[in-house]
C-alpha positions as CSV (number, residue, x, y, z in Angstrom):
1,M,121.6,174.8,162.1
2,I,122.5,176.6,158.8
3,R,118.9,177.2,158.0
4,R,118.4,178.9,161.3
5,T,121.4,181.2,160.7
6,I,120.2,182.1,157.3
7,A,116.7,182.8,158.6
8,F,118.1,185.2,161.2
9,G,120.3,186.8,158.6
10,L,117.4,187.3,156.2
11,L,115.5,189.0,158.9
12,T,118.1,191.8,159.1
13,T,118.4,192.0,155.3
14,V,114.7,192.7,154.9
15,L,114.6,195.1,157.8
16,S,117.1,197.2,156.0
17,V,114.3,198.1,153.5
18,H,112.3,199.8,156.3
19,F,112.9,203.0,158.0
20,S,109.4,210.1,164.1
21,L,110.0,208.2,167.0
22,G,108.0,208.0,170.2
23,Q,110.8,206.1,171.9
24,S,110.1,204.4,175.2
25,K,112.1,201.8,177.2
26,A,114.6,199.9,175.1
27,A,114.3,196.1,174.7
28,E,116.0,193.9,177.3
29,R,115.9,190.5,175.5
30,V,115.2,188.7,172.3
31,E,113.1,185.6,172.4
32,F,113.5,183.3,169.4
33,H,110.5,180.9,168.9
34,F,111.3,177.8,167.0
35,E,109.0,174.7,166.9
36,D,108.0,174.2,170.5
37,M,111.1,175.9,172.0
38,T,111.8,179.5,173.1
39,F,115.4,180.8,173.1
40,P,115.8,183.8,175.4
41,V,118.9,186.0,174.7
42,S,119.7,189.1,176.7
43,I,120.5,192.1,174.6
44,K,123.1,193.2,177.2
45,E,124.8,189.9,176.8
46,L,124.7,190.2,173.0
47,D,126.3,193.6,173.4
48,D,129.0,192.4,175.7
49,W,129.8,189.5,173.4
50,S,130.1,191.8,170.4
51,K,132.7,193.8,172.4
52,G,134.7,190.7,173.2
53,I,133.8,190.6,176.9
54,D,134.2,187.1,178.4
55,L,130.8,186.6,180.2
56,E,131.9,183.5,182.2
57,S,135.0,185.2,183.6
58,R,133.0,188.3,184.4
59,D,130.4,186.3,186.3
60,Q,133.0,184.4,188.2
61,N,134.7,187.6,189.2
62,L,131.4,189.0,190.5
63,G,130.7,185.8,192.4
64,L,127.7,184.9,190.1
65,R,126.5,181.6,188.8
66,K,128.4,180.5,185.8
67,N,126.6,181.8,182.7
68,S,126.6,179.2,179.9
69,E,123.0,179.7,178.6
70,L,123.9,182.3,176.0
71,S,126.5,180.0,174.5
72,V,123.9,177.2,174.3
73,W,121.2,179.4,172.7
74,L,123.6,180.9,170.2
75,N,125.0,177.5,169.2
76,M,121.4,176.4,168.6
77,L,120.9,179.4,166.3
78,G,124.0,178.5,164.3
79,F,126.7,180.8,165.8
80,Q,129.5,178.5,166.7
81,N,131.8,181.1,168.2
82,R,132.0,184.7,169.5
83,S,133.7,186.2,166.4
84,A,130.9,184.9,164.2
85,L,128.3,186.5,166.4
86,S,130.2,189.8,166.7
87,S,130.6,190.1,163.0
88,F,126.9,189.4,162.4
89,L,125.8,192.0,165.0
90,N,128.1,194.8,163.9
91,T,127.6,194.4,160.1
92,P,125.7,197.5,158.8
93,L,122.2,196.7,157.7
94,V,122.3,199.7,155.3
95,K,125.1,199.7,152.8
96,D,123.3,201.7,150.2
97,Q,121.5,204.5,152.0
98,S,120.0,206.1,148.9
99,M,118.2,202.9,148.0
100,S,116.9,202.4,151.5
101,R,115.5,205.9,151.6
102,Q,113.9,205.5,148.2
103,L,112.0,202.5,149.5
104,L,111.2,204.3,152.7
105,R,107.4,204.7,153.2
106,S,106.7,203.4,149.7
107,W,103.8,201.1,149.0
108,T,106.4,198.2,148.7
109,G,108.0,199.2,152.0
110,R,104.6,199.2,153.7
111,K,103.7,195.9,152.2
112,L,107.0,194.3,153.4
113,L,106.3,195.8,156.8
114,D,102.9,194.2,156.9
115,E,104.4,190.8,156.1
116,I,107.3,191.3,158.6
117,S,104.9,192.3,161.4
118,D,103.5,188.8,161.3
119,L,106.9,187.4,162.2
120,I,108.3,190.0,164.6
121,T,106.4,191.5,167.5
122,L,107.4,193.8,170.3
123,D,105.5,193.1,173.5
124,D,101.9,193.7,172.5
125,D,102.7,195.7,169.3
126,K,101.9,193.4,166.3
127,T,101.7,196.2,163.7
128,G,105.5,196.6,163.1
129,T,105.2,200.3,163.6
130,K,107.8,200.4,166.4
131,V,110.3,198.6,164.3
132,F,109.7,200.9,161.4
133,N,109.9,204.1,163.5
134,T,113.0,203.0,165.3
135,F,114.9,202.1,162.2
136,E,113.9,205.4,160.6
137,S,115.1,207.4,163.6
138,L,118.5,205.6,163.6
139,L,119.0,206.3,159.9
140,E,118.4,210.0,160.6
141,S,121.0,210.2,163.3
142,Q,123.8,208.0,161.9
143,E,125.0,206.9,158.5
144,E,125.2,203.1,159.3
145,V,122.8,201.1,161.4
146,S,123.9,197.6,162.5
147,T,121.7,194.7,163.8
148,L,122.9,195.4,167.3
149,D,122.1,199.2,167.0
150,L,118.5,198.3,166.1
151,L,118.1,195.7,168.8
152,K,119.4,198.0,171.5
153,E,117.0,200.8,170.5
154,L,113.7,199.0,170.0
155,P,111.2,200.3,172.5
156,A,110.0,197.1,174.1
157,E,110.9,194.8,177.0
158,V,110.9,191.7,174.8
159,I,111.5,191.2,171.0
160,H,109.8,188.1,169.7
161,F,111.0,186.4,166.5
162,D,109.0,183.6,164.9
163,L,111.7,181.5,163.4
164,N,109.2,178.8,162.2
165,Q,107.8,181.1,159.6
166,W,111.3,182.6,158.8
167,V,112.6,179.2,157.9
168,Q,109.8,178.6,155.5
169,V,110.4,182.0,153.9
170,V,114.1,181.4,153.6
171,S,113.5,177.9,152.1
172,K,111.4,179.4,149.3
173,W,113.8,182.3,148.9
174,R,116.7,179.9,148.4
175,D,114.7,177.9,145.9
176,E,114.1,181.0,143.9
177,L,117.7,181.9,143.8
178,K,118.6,178.3,142.7
179,K,116.2,178.7,139.8
180,Q,117.9,181.9,138.7
181,Q,121.3,180.2,138.9
182,K,120.0,177.3,136.9
183,L,118.8,179.7,134.2
184,L,122.4,180.7,133.6
185,T,123.4,177.1,133.2
186,D,120.5,176.3,130.9
187,L,121.3,179.4,128.7
188,R,125.0,178.4,128.4
189,E,123.9,175.0,127.1
190,L,121.9,176.5,124.3
191,N,123.6,176.7,120.9
192,Y,122.0,179.0,118.3
193,K,124.1,181.1,116.0
194,P,123.0,183.9,113.7
195,S,123.1,183.6,110.0
196,V,124.3,187.2,109.6
197,N,126.3,189.7,111.4
198,I,124.3,190.8,114.5
199,N,126.0,194.2,115.1
200,A,123.6,196.9,114.0
201,S,124.8,200.1,115.7
202,E,127.1,202.4,113.7
203,A,128.9,203.9,116.7
204,S,129.2,203.3,120.4
205,I,127.4,205.5,122.9
206,G,130.5,207.5,123.8
207,E,131.3,208.3,120.1
208,L,127.8,209.7,119.1
209,K,127.5,213.4,118.5
210,E,124.7,215.2,120.3
211,S,121.4,215.1,118.4
212,S,118.9,218.0,118.3
213,H,116.5,217.8,121.2
214,E,114.1,220.2,122.8
215,F,111.6,220.5,125.6
216,I,107.9,221.3,125.1
217,L,105.2,221.8,127.7
218,L,101.9,220.0,127.1
219,E,98.7,220.9,128.8
220,V,96.7,217.8,129.7
221,P,93.2,217.6,131.2
222,H,94.0,215.0,133.9
223,R,96.8,217.0,135.6
224,N,97.0,220.5,137.2
225,Q,100.6,220.9,135.9
226,T,101.9,220.6,132.4
227,L,103.8,217.6,131.1
228,K,107.4,218.3,130.2
229,L,108.3,216.3,127.1
230,E,111.8,215.8,125.7
231,I,111.8,215.6,121.9
232,W,114.7,214.1,120.0
233,Q,114.7,214.7,116.3
234,P,116.7,212.5,113.9
235,L,120.2,213.9,113.2
236,S,119.7,213.3,109.5
237,R,116.8,212.4,107.2
238,E,118.9,209.8,105.2
239,K,117.0,207.0,106.8
240,N,113.3,207.4,106.2
241,R,111.8,205.7,109.3
242,E,108.3,204.4,109.4
243,S,107.8,205.2,113.1
244,W,108.3,207.5,116.0
245,I,109.1,206.4,119.5
246,I,107.6,207.2,122.9
247,F,109.8,206.3,125.8
248,M,108.5,206.0,129.4
249,P,110.9,205.9,132.4
250,G,110.2,203.6,135.4
251,L,109.1,204.5,138.9
252,G,111.3,207.3,140.1
253,G,113.0,207.5,136.7
254,D,114.1,210.6,134.9
255,Q,114.3,211.7,131.3
256,Q,118.1,212.2,131.6
257,H,118.5,208.5,132.7
258,F,117.6,207.4,129.1
259,R,119.1,210.2,126.9
260,W,121.8,207.7,125.9
261,L,119.1,205.6,124.2
262,A,117.2,208.5,122.7
263,R,120.5,209.8,121.2
264,S,121.3,206.4,119.7
265,L,117.9,206.0,118.2
266,S,117.8,209.5,116.8
267,H,121.2,208.9,115.2
268,Q,119.6,205.9,113.4
269,G,116.7,208.1,112.1
270,W,113.9,207.7,114.7
271,P,112.2,210.7,116.4
272,V,112.0,210.0,120.2
273,V,109.7,211.6,122.8
274,I,110.7,210.9,126.4
275,L,107.8,211.3,128.8
276,D,108.0,212.8,132.3
277,H,105.5,211.4,134.8
278,P,105.0,214.0,137.7
279,G,104.2,212.2,140.9
280,S,106.2,209.1,140.1
281,D,109.4,210.6,138.7
282,H,112.7,211.7,140.2
283,R,111.2,214.8,141.7
284,A,108.7,212.7,143.6
285,L,111.5,210.7,145.1
286,N,113.5,213.8,146.0
287,S,110.4,215.2,147.7
288,L,110.0,211.9,149.6
289,L,113.6,212.1,150.8
290,D,113.3,215.6,152.1
291,G,110.0,214.8,153.7
292,S,107.8,217.2,151.8
293,L,105.7,214.6,150.0
294,P,104.5,211.1,150.6
295,A,106.0,208.2,148.6
296,P,105.0,207.7,145.0
297,G,102.9,204.6,144.6
298,G,99.3,203.3,144.6
299,A,96.5,203.2,142.1
300,E,96.9,206.8,141.0
301,V,100.4,206.1,139.5
302,F,99.0,203.7,136.9
303,L,96.1,205.8,136.0
304,Y,98.1,209.0,135.6
305,R,100.8,207.3,133.6
306,L,98.2,205.8,131.2
307,A,96.6,209.2,130.8
308,D,100.0,210.8,130.2
309,L,100.8,208.3,127.4
310,H,97.4,208.7,125.6
311,S,97.6,212.5,125.9
312,V,101.0,212.5,124.1
313,I,99.6,210.3,121.3
314,K,96.6,212.5,120.9
315,A,98.7,215.7,121.0
316,R,100.8,214.3,118.1
317,E,97.7,213.4,116.2
318,D,96.5,217.0,116.7
319,G,99.7,218.4,115.4
320,L,100.9,219.8,118.8
321,I,104.0,217.6,118.7
322,N,106.0,217.8,115.5
323,V,107.7,214.5,114.8
324,E,107.7,212.4,111.6
325,G,106.5,208.8,111.3
326,Q,103.3,207.0,110.4
327,K,103.5,204.3,113.1
328,V,104.4,204.5,116.8
329,V,106.7,202.3,119.0
330,L,106.0,202.2,122.7
331,M,109.2,201.8,124.7
332,G,109.8,201.9,128.5
333,H,111.8,200.7,131.4
334,S,110.2,198.7,134.2
335,L,106.9,200.4,135.1
336,G,107.2,202.2,131.8
337,S,107.1,198.8,130.1
338,L,104.1,197.7,132.0
339,T,102.4,201.0,131.1
340,S,102.9,200.1,127.5
341,L,101.1,196.8,127.9
342,L,98.2,198.2,129.9
343,A,97.8,201.1,127.4
344,L,96.8,198.5,124.8
345,G,93.8,197.5,126.9
346,A,95.4,194.4,128.5
347,K,93.8,193.7,131.8
348,P,95.0,191.3,134.5
349,K,93.6,187.8,134.2
350,E,90.9,187.0,136.7
351,G,92.1,185.8,140.1
352,L,94.9,188.4,140.6
353,S,93.9,188.9,144.3
354,E,94.4,185.2,145.1
355,R,97.7,185.0,143.2
356,C,98.9,188.1,145.0
357,K,98.0,186.7,148.4
358,E,100.0,183.5,147.7
359,A,103.0,185.4,146.3
360,L,103.2,188.1,149.0
361,D,103.0,185.5,151.8
362,D,106.4,184.4,150.7
363,L,108.0,187.9,151.2
364,S,108.9,188.3,147.5
365,I,112.4,189.7,148.1
366,T,113.7,187.9,145.0
367,N,111.0,189.6,142.8
368,L,110.1,193.0,144.1
369,S,108.0,193.7,141.0
370,R,105.3,191.5,142.5
371,F,104.5,194.3,144.9
372,L,103.8,196.7,142.0
373,Q,101.8,194.1,140.1
374,C,99.6,193.5,143.2
375,Q,98.7,197.2,143.4
376,L,96.6,196.6,140.4
377,V,94.1,194.6,142.5
378,D,92.8,198.0,143.6
379,V,93.1,199.8,140.3
380,P,89.9,200.3,138.3
381,L,91.4,199.8,134.8
382,L,89.0,201.3,132.3
383,D,88.9,200.5,128.6
384,Q,91.8,202.3,126.9
385,P,91.6,204.4,123.7
386,D,92.8,202.5,120.6
387,I,96.4,203.2,119.7
388,K,96.4,203.3,115.9
389,D,99.4,202.2,113.7
390,L,101.3,200.6,116.6
391,Q,104.4,199.1,115.2
392,A,106.0,197.4,118.2
393,I,106.6,197.4,122.0
394,V,110.1,197.4,123.4
395,A,109.9,196.5,127.1
396,I,113.2,196.9,129.1
397,N,113.2,195.0,132.4
398,S,109.6,194.3,132.0
399,F,107.3,192.3,134.3
400,G,103.7,190.9,134.5
401,S,103.9,187.2,135.6
402,L,101.2,187.7,138.2
403,L,99.0,189.6,135.8
404,W,99.2,187.2,132.9
405,P,100.5,183.9,134.3
406,D,99.2,181.5,131.6
407,K,100.4,180.8,128.0
408,S,98.9,183.3,125.5
409,S,96.9,185.0,128.3
410,L,98.2,188.4,127.2
411,E,96.4,189.2,124.0
412,I,98.8,191.6,122.1
413,E,99.1,191.4,118.4
414,A,102.0,193.9,117.9
415,P,105.6,192.5,117.8
416,V,107.4,192.7,121.2
417,L,111.0,192.8,122.3
418,L,111.5,192.0,126.0
419,T,114.9,192.7,127.6
420,G,116.3,191.7,130.9
421,G,119.4,190.8,132.9
422,T,120.5,187.6,134.7
423,F,121.5,189.8,137.7
424,D,118.0,191.3,138.2
425,L,116.2,190.7,141.5
426,I,113.6,193.3,140.9
427,T,112.2,191.8,137.7
428,P,114.1,188.5,137.4
429,S,114.4,187.2,133.8
430,L,113.1,183.7,134.5
431,N,110.0,184.7,136.4
432,E,109.2,187.9,134.5
433,Q,110.6,188.4,131.0
434,L,110.4,184.7,130.1
435,V,107.0,184.2,131.6
436,L,105.8,187.3,129.9
437,M,107.2,186.1,126.5
438,V,105.2,182.9,126.9
439,S,102.1,184.7,128.0
440,I,102.0,187.0,124.9
441,N,100.2,185.8,121.8
442,S,102.5,184.0,119.4
443,N,104.2,186.4,116.9
444,K,107.1,185.4,114.7
445,Y,108.8,188.7,115.4
446,N,108.7,188.4,119.2
447,R,112.0,188.1,120.9
448,A,113.5,188.2,124.4
449,L,117.1,189.6,125.0
450,L,118.8,188.4,128.1
451,I,122.2,189.9,129.1
452,E,124.4,188.1,131.5
453,G,125.5,190.2,134.5
454,A,123.0,193.0,133.8
455,S,120.7,194.1,136.6
456,H,117.4,196.1,136.8
457,F,119.4,199.3,137.1
458,S,122.0,198.7,134.3
459,P,119.9,200.7,131.7
460,I,119.8,203.8,134.0
461,R,122.5,206.2,132.9
462,V,123.6,208.8,135.5
463,K,126.0,211.7,135.3
464,G,129.6,210.7,135.6
465,Q,128.9,207.1,135.2
466,T,131.5,204.7,133.9
467,D,131.7,201.0,133.7
468,K,133.4,201.1,137.1
469,S,131.7,204.1,138.7
470,K,128.1,204.7,139.8
471,G,128.1,208.4,139.0
472,K,126.3,211.3,140.7
473,D,122.5,211.0,140.9
474,L,119.6,210.3,143.2
475,F,120.2,206.6,142.2
476,Q,123.5,206.3,144.1
477,L,123.4,202.5,143.6
478,S,126.1,200.1,144.8
479,D,127.9,197.8,142.4
480,A,125.8,194.9,143.8
481,L,122.7,196.6,142.4
482,V,124.0,198.0,139.2
483,G,125.6,194.8,138.0
484,S,128.4,194.3,135.4
485,H,129.6,197.1,133.1
486,P,126.5,199.4,132.9
487,L,127.8,201.4,129.9
488,S,128.5,198.2,128.0
489,V,125.0,197.0,128.8
490,Q,123.6,200.2,127.6
491,S,125.6,200.0,124.3
492,L,124.4,196.4,123.8
493,L,120.8,197.3,124.5
494,A,120.9,200.2,122.0
495,S,122.4,197.9,119.4
496,E,119.9,195.1,119.8
497,I,116.9,197.5,120.0
498,I,118.0,199.1,116.7
499,R,118.5,195.7,115.1
500,F,115.0,194.6,116.2
501,L,113.3,197.8,114.8
502,D,115.4,197.6,111.6
503,H,114.2,194.1,111.0
504,L,110.6,195.0,111.6
505,E,110.7,197.7,108.9
506,L,112.1,195.1,106.5
507,K,109.5,192.6,107.8
508,K,112.2,190.2,108.8
509,E,112.6,188.1,112.0
510,V,115.6,188.7,114.2
511,D,117.8,185.7,114.4
512,V,117.8,183.6,117.5
513,V,121.3,183.7,118.9
514,T,122.7,182.4,122.2
515,N,126.1,182.6,123.9
516,E,127.1,185.6,121.7
517,I,129.7,188.0,123.1
518,N,129.7,191.7,122.5
519,S,131.5,194.4,124.5
520,N,132.7,191.6,126.9
521,L,129.1,190.8,127.6
522,R,127.5,187.4,126.9
523,F,123.9,187.7,125.7
524,H,121.1,185.6,124.3
525,V,118.2,186.4,121.9
526,I,115.5,183.8,122.2
527,D,111.9,183.2,121.0
528,K,108.7,182.0,122.6
529,Q,109.5,178.3,122.2
530,I,112.9,178.5,123.8
531,S,111.5,180.7,126.6
532,E,108.9,178.0,127.3
533,N,111.5,175.3,127.4
534,L,113.7,177.3,129.8
535,I,110.7,177.8,132.2
536,E,109.7,174.1,132.1
537,D,113.3,173.0,132.8
């Protein structure tokens, strides 16, 4: 009974990701297909129940046959009373409208729709288009859309739900969540302490004075428009750093989202160049929301981003970008992290198409990065130019488990720092950062930083953000998506990235440390062997 309720609830959760309308006759009933049974439920009766109307008394007053079928079907679906059903039907599907709209019409949204269309059909429409269009229309006309709102507006006589497949999806989904919960328990049982003081940063983010930074426009052969680069020069030359840093935001990311990190690094003596990626940056998402451009995504995103990165490296070699440093550090968030790995010539291990088919059949809502990874099935990754004097890769909320699933299948020689959070359902630590750590060639300097309570969006700094406020930005994310104390997470990230780079210059390994507390956050710095043990457990 519980499994059926969860399956029905998961349906509405996933539908909230999809969002014009050639509306015809609205649906009259819902038919739930489970095993060899079909449960027909009238949408009118569902509406009446949600309003507290007593159906049996109504029917008796009208001289109709006593209506007990709805109660029977709802009990079979796991709703034991009217209040439980009413609460379910009237709960808004969309609680974070900006995130819903950001996913609207994206490659990920379309892929989810393809998967959902196998489980939900409206009369003879098996494409899912009517569901998509109806939800979009409702979002345009009202701020909140409930389950009942959607059911009442779907243009079909009958809505068919295949609960058999939903139960299988939910079962796998719950298993994945249990694995993530177990990771926390396993981390808490580790006991590694540092031999020296781990705090490396000289000041917190809020105390740092503004560094010198400027914008330059770079003409590149692969784009019609110029690249706008943000250059952060070191505040002082007291620390003679070996390297300069290139930072790449994630999909829909903006340069201003990561100025907090560039400022911290520049205060420690590193020059930083933050890239902008037209077509997959914040402007692309804004254009998506106002309807003037299609969603960013697809093969062109990877190819353009790779070309952007190599163009910046070449421009620096040609003297068009004036920054000091003999070596280069590639740094990025999410898709920016993956771009760093692909830029080194790493290509997905053979069999990606088959791995993706299996992964996407499960509706990967606990690991949305799988959708991005599977786009690489259709991307012709050419040989990449050599990146000379590469010192390290720092990959924030990185991913690549489908691309390089096996131990040491990712042949990278440079030291790598992978960072992630235990509250991340976009690139979950267990399935992404730890798997990636194991897949990278062994290197004594490699480390993974896991921050308890941090999410995929914790590193994104927006205007007006505090540890208790989401701030003002396109990314108007709820607390449920941002995670715990984003400013504290950012401060800890800056400190640990600086410590990692400091140690590399001294050719020293960063200590493995677990259950350490800094800024009220518990975190863990682990190596490849510990990562492998955590995955196997």
